[in-house]
C-alpha positions as a Python dict, from the first residue, in 0.01 Angstrom:
ca = {
    (1, 'M'): (0, 0, 0),
    (2, 'E'): (232, 290, 29),
    (3, 'I'): (-33, 540, -58),
    (4, 'R'): (-262, 432, 138),
    (5, 'K'): (-67, 442, 444),
    (6, 'A'): (-12, 793, 369),
    (7, 'L'): (-330, 898, 334),
    (8, 'F'): (-425, 715, 647),
    (9, 'R'): (-174, 915, 836),
    (10, 'K'): (-258, 1208, 683),
    (11, 'E'): (-643, 1169, 766),
    (12, 'M'): (-566, 1073, 1112),
    (13, 'K'): (-364, 1440, 1188),
    (14, 'L'): (-655, 1632, 1004),
    (15, 'V'): (-879, 1456, 1231),
    (16, 'T'): (-634, 1486, 1561),
    (17, 'L'): (-617, 1878, 1415),
    (18, 'L'): (-1022, 1917, 1415),
    (19, 'L'): (-1091, 1738, 1736),
    (20, 'T'): (-776, 1986, 1927),
    (21, 'S'): (-946, 2261, 1775),
    (22, 'L'): (-1285, 2189, 1838),
    (23, 'L'): (-1163, 2113, 2236),
    (24, 'I'): (-1009, 2461, 2215),
    (25, 'A'): (-1302, 2632, 2075),
    (26, 'S'): (-1510, 2487, 2322),
    (27, 'A'): (-1326, 2587, 2623),
    (28, 'S'): (-1254, 2924, 2544),
    (29, 'A'): (-1610, 3003, 2474),
    (30, 'S'): (-1722, 2869, 2819),
    (31, 'I'): (-1421, 3097, 3000),
    (32, 'Y'): (-1479, 3395, 2790),
    (33, 'Y'): (-1764, 3609, 2713),
    (34, 'S'): (-1839, 3969, 2672),
    (35, 'I'): (-2096, 4192, 2802),
    (36, 'S'): (-2156, 4566, 2698),
    (37, 'L'): (-2213, 4896, 2862),
    (38, 'Q'): (-2326, 5217, 2663),
    (39, 'S'): (-2370, 5603, 2835),
    (40, 'T'): (-2549, 5884, 2690),
    (41, 'T'): (-2432, 6192, 2900),
    (42, 'T'): (-2567, 6525, 2901),
    (43, 'V'): (-2479, 6838, 3023),
    (44, 'G'): (-2734, 7044, 3211),
    (45, 'A'): (-2776, 7314, 3492),
    (46, 'P'): (-2782, 7149, 3855),
    (47, 'V'): (-3145, 7201, 4023),
    (48, 'V'): (-3016, 7244, 4375),
    (49, 'K'): (-2728, 7478, 4347),
    (50, 'F'): (-2584, 7774, 4578),
    (51, 'V'): (-2672, 8142, 4586),
    (52, 'T'): (-2512, 8430, 4746),
    (53, 'A'): (-2678, 8526, 5094),
    (54, 'S'): (-2625, 8831, 5304),
    (55, 'D'): (-2298, 8763, 5473),
    (56, 'F'): (-2132, 8616, 5135),
    (57, 'P'): (-1775, 8726, 5230),
    (58, 'T'): (-1605, 8942, 5048),
    (59, 'G'): (-1334, 8813, 4779),
    (60, 'S'): (-1559, 8466, 4753),
    (61, 'N'): (-1617, 8308, 4453),
    (62, 'L'): (-1947, 8138, 4350),
    (63, 'T'): (-2121, 7948, 4062),
    (64, 'D'): (-2431, 7739, 4013),
    (65, 'S'): (-2234, 7384, 4171),
    (66, 'W'): (-1934, 7557, 4321),
    (67, 'V'): (-1838, 7811, 4601),
    (68, 'R'): (-1490, 7955, 4735),
    (69, 'L'): (-1569, 8112, 5074),
    (70, 'K'): (-1324, 8328, 5219),
    (71, 'L'): (-1370, 8294, 5565),
    (72, 'K'): (-1162, 8465, 5861),
    (73, 'S'): (-1109, 8407, 6207),
    (74, 'Y'): (-961, 8573, 6494),
    (75, 'P'): (-761, 8444, 6792),
    (76, 'N'): (-973, 8419, 7140),
    (77, 'A'): (-1268, 8513, 6930),
    (78, 'T'): (-1569, 8371, 6797),
    (79, 'L'): (-1660, 8485, 6429),
    (80, 'T'): (-2028, 8404, 6310),
    (81, 'Y'): (-2122, 8474, 5911),
    (82, 'E'): (-2494, 8409, 5945),
    (83, 'R'): (-2564, 8351, 5597),
    (84, 'A'): (-2251, 8269, 5411),
    (85, 'V'): (-2403, 8088, 5120),
    (86, 'N'): (-2765, 7961, 5041),
    (87, 'I'): (-2848, 7628, 4894),
    (88, 'S'): (-3122, 7662, 4658),
    (89, 'N'): (-3361, 7425, 4519),
    (90, 'T'): (-3485, 7553, 4183),
    (91, 'G'): (-3638, 7210, 4037),
    (92, 'G'): (-3944, 7089, 3999),
    (93, 'S'): (-3951, 6865, 4276),
    (94, 'D'): (-3807, 6822, 4628),
    (95, 'K'): (-3447, 6706, 4640),
    (96, 'T'): (-3261, 6551, 4914),
    (97, 'F'): (-2866, 6631, 4982),
    (98, 'R'): (-2596, 6579, 5253),
    (99, 'L'): (-2299, 6727, 5313),
    (100, 'T'): (-1969, 6542, 5279),
    (101, 'P'): (-1662, 6575, 5487),
    (102, 'S'): (-1312, 6601, 5364),
    (103, 'T'): (-960, 6587, 5566),
    (104, 'P'): (-864, 7005, 5605),
    (105, 'T'): (-507, 7098, 5416),
    (106, 'G'): (-283, 7382, 5503),
    (107, 'D'): (-158, 7525, 5820),
    (108, 'S'): (-158, 7334, 6123),
    (109, 'S'): (-513, 7252, 6316),
    (110, 'S'): (-369, 7400, 6654),
    (111, 'N'): (-483, 7743, 6488),
    (112, 'W'): (-852, 7652, 6521),
    (113, 'D'): (-1088, 7524, 6815),
    (114, 'Y'): (-1343, 7467, 6567),
    (115, 'I'): (-1528, 7539, 6192),
    (116, 'K'): (-1925, 7470, 6178),
    (117, 'F'): (-2097, 7450, 5867),
    (118, 'I'): (-2463, 7493, 5971),
    (119, 'V'): (-2778, 7440, 5762),
    (120, 'Y'): (-3058, 7613, 5843),
    (121, 'N'): (-3405, 7626, 5693),
    (122, 'N'): (-3499, 7995, 5613),
    (123, 'A'): (-3860, 7928, 5663),
    (124, 'I'): (-3857, 7789, 6012),
    (125, 'P'): (-3635, 8021, 6192),
    (126, 'G'): (-3392, 7827, 6414),
    (127, 'V'): (-3415, 7490, 6290),
    (128, 'V'): (-3116, 7307, 6199),
    (129, 'Q'): (-3121, 7077, 5928),
    (130, 'G'): (-2801, 6924, 5944),
    (131, 'S'): (-2440, 7034, 6085),
    (132, 'L'): (-2099, 6976, 5997),
    (133, 'N'): (-1812, 7027, 6239),
    (134, 'Y'): (-1473, 7020, 6221),
    (135, 'T'): (-1261, 7055, 6524),
    (136, 'G'): (-898, 7156, 6539),
    (137, 'G'): (-651, 7112, 6843),
    (138, 'G'): (-398, 6847, 6789),
    (139, 'S'): (-533, 6689, 6500),
    (140, 'W'): (-884, 6738, 6283),
    (141, 'G'): (-1171, 6569, 6358),
    (142, 'N'): (-1502, 6596, 6219),
    (143, 'T'): (-1883, 6470, 6317),
    (144, 'G'): (-1901, 6340, 5928),
    (145, 'Q'): (-2148, 6323, 5679),
    (146, 'T'): (-2459, 6495, 5790),
    (147, 'G'): (-2777, 6286, 5754),
    (148, 'L'): (-3002, 6342, 5440),
    (149, 'M'): (-3177, 6684, 5415),
    (150, 'T'): (-3493, 6719, 5203),
    (151, 'I'): (-3520, 7039, 5056),
    (152, 'G'): (-3876, 7158, 4899),
    (153, 'T'): (-3913, 7297, 4533),
    (154, 'G'): (-3831, 7660, 4487),
    (155, 'V'): (-3684, 7707, 4852),
    (156, 'Q'): (-3358, 7850, 4935),
    (157, 'W'): (-3183, 7687, 5286),
    (158, 'T'): (-2909, 7912, 5450),
    (159, 'I'): (-2539, 7768, 5567),
    (160, 'R'): (-2408, 7968, 5873),
    (161, 'V'): (-2013, 7936, 5930),
    (162, 'I'): (-1885, 7974, 6293),
    (163, 'T'): (-1498, 8016, 6339),
    (164, 'R'): (-1289, 8015, 6630),
    (165, 'S'): (-942, 8034, 6703),
    (166, 'P'): (-746, 8009, 7010),
    (167, 'S'): (-543, 8266, 7180),
    (168, 'T'): (-206, 8104, 7091),
    (169, 'A'): (-351, 8060, 6723),
    (170, 'N'): (-44, 8181, 6409),
    (171, 'L'): (-181, 8467, 6276),
    (172, 'N'): (-200, 8437, 5864),
    (173, 'A'): (-265, 8060, 5942),
    (174, 'V'): (-513, 7913, 5663),
    (175, 'C'): (-645, 7588, 5624),
    (176, 'N'): (-836, 7479, 5309),
    (177, 'I'): (-1172, 7277, 5387),
    (178, 'V'): (-1371, 7095, 5110),
    (179, 'I'): (-1713, 7021, 5148),
    (180, 'S'): (-1889, 6814, 4912),
    (181, 'V'): (-2279, 6854, 4856),
    (182, 'D'): (-2428, 6568, 4750),
    (183, 'V'): (-2778, 6582, 4587),
    (184, 'T'): (-2962, 6277, 4524),
    (185, 'E'): (-3147, 6276, 4189),
}
């Protein structure tokens, strides 16, 4: 009889252990699951890219997807770079893009009245496609992200830059402005 009681207790413990394990497994299955993401990334040349223009400032640097313009501004004067840099669409279809501003860094904004970046369609003289204007003074301000602009295949547009500093501007003051050219693929 003692053997039977011992077997019955062992069987009960085993059944209890199995039921507990099953309960834990079913609770875990209903709470946790996994999803997967796989990506393939290929390096290629951009189809909308920067190209030098006739007023490309001396000392500036340019690649297809990055440009550093070395611009000047004079106290109490307006300086215009009619064709500072071009944007070219070398792809097989029209492309849409916009300019997105960032906050300038460097010396005090009181050294500039404004710095304007204006996008022109070279085929239609005088027609502004979009503009991004930074205003100085007490603190930097900007007009915000431009609207979407669509550039045709094989077309080059120009970015004109206009700078103006007040008569009280400090000589050798520097500001750095980063503008993203966001292209829709």
